[in-house]
C-alpha positions, 0 to 999 in steps of 0.5 A: 269538378272539371276545370273551366276555361273561357272557350274562344269558340263558344265565347263562354266558360266551359269545361276544359279538356282533360289533356292536350289532344293535339301536338305542338304549339297549335295543340297547346293553344287548343288546350288552353282556349278550346273547351271539350264541348267545342272540340267535340263539335270539331270532331263531328265537323272533321268527320264530315269533311273527311267523308265528303272530300274522301280524304285519306288521313295517311296522305300528308296533303290530306292531313294538312288540309284537315289541319287548315280546316281545324284552325279555321273552324276553331279560331277564325269563324263566327261561331254559334 
């Protein structure tokens, strides 16, 4: 049985991610507060952003833009 956490994105208890998927302090926050289901929703959103804006993930400025969008999506908007 998977461990449950209170997901701040979904505003309910859900399955925790198996491991810290993003590095650093923000990665630790994501691991502790964001469920696997919420992370999967971000992966879909991230793909759309990269495709729509034609971002190049080897470009440092594009990486910063995705990070900013990720933080906003996971922590700052009214979700679901």
